[in-house]
N, C-alpha and C positions, 0 to 999 in steps of 0.2 A: 525731207520726199519720201512717198512709199508709194508703190504701185501697189493698188485690190486687186485690178482686174486689167486687161491689157486695154488701153487706149484711156484709161483713166488715170491719173497722178492727182493726189491728195496732196495737199500740204498744210498742215494744221489740223486744229478741230474747226476753225470759224473759216477759211480761206479754200475754197476749191480753184485747181488748174484743171483743166480737162483737155488732151493732146491727144489727137487721132490722126492715124500714119494710112497712109498705100501699105497695100501684099508685099510690094516690096522693099518697102522703107525710104523709096528713093523720095517722099512728100510730106512733111508734118507739119499740120495746123496746130497752134496750142491758143486753146482762151485762158483768160483769167478771171472774168467776171461776166455772169448772165446778159448785161447788157452787149455782147458779142463785137464791142470795142477795143476791148485789150487783147490783139491778137497778135500772132508773132507765127511764121511758117518758116520753114527749114525746108532747103533743095539740099539735096544728094546731088552728084555730077551726071547719074541718069537723068534728072530731072531736067538737066539743062537741054538736053539733047529731044526735047518734045517743042511742038510747035508750040506758038503763044498762046492761041486757040483752045488746046489740049491743055495747055499749064494751066490757064487760067480757069477752064472746066473744072478741073480738077481741085483746085482751089478754093475754087465756090463748093462744091458736092465738099470737102470734108469740113471747110468754114462750118454749110448748113447741119452736119452729122455731130461735129462737138458741140456748137451752139445747143443741137436739139439735145444731147447728151449730157450738157450743164446745165440746163433746164430742168429737165427729166430728174436729175438726183437733186437741185435744189428746192423742187415739187415735193419727192419723197421724204428730203430730211427733214423738210416743214411739217409733214405729216407726221413723221417718226416722234417730232417733239411735241408739236403741238395739239394733234389729233386728232385736227382739222381736216377732210379731205377735200383740194383742190379742184375745181370740176374741170376735165376735159378740154383743153382748149389749141389752137395750133400755135400758142407762143409757149405754152407752159405742157408738152406733151409726156407721154406716158413713157416708163423704159420697155415696153414692148413697139410703142408707135418708134422709138428710135432704135431698135431692132430690126424692125420689118425695113426703114430706111437704111440703115447697116447694109442690108443684104443688095442694096441697088449699086453699092460701090462695090465697079468690075474691075477698077485697076489697083 
């Protein structure tokens, strides 16, 4: 496994795993496929003291960020390999969209 930049782990040349962390590292959400169904969540001790509503909200927001990132990376890789530009859609965002959403993660 190699890390290309913060928040993105690349495994092999064909398989992607994307992980996003809270700023304090207390919460991590990792996705293994663009469907968003292969999910792993890791909690550090600090996250266990958060109220259930806060924890659920943060997991959902990091999941959305990770899914956006995974799909944007998939879209970009396909563009580079095939030369075909995908139209921007809510389900297949651009890397700029991902960076804009990341700015809303305030924890």
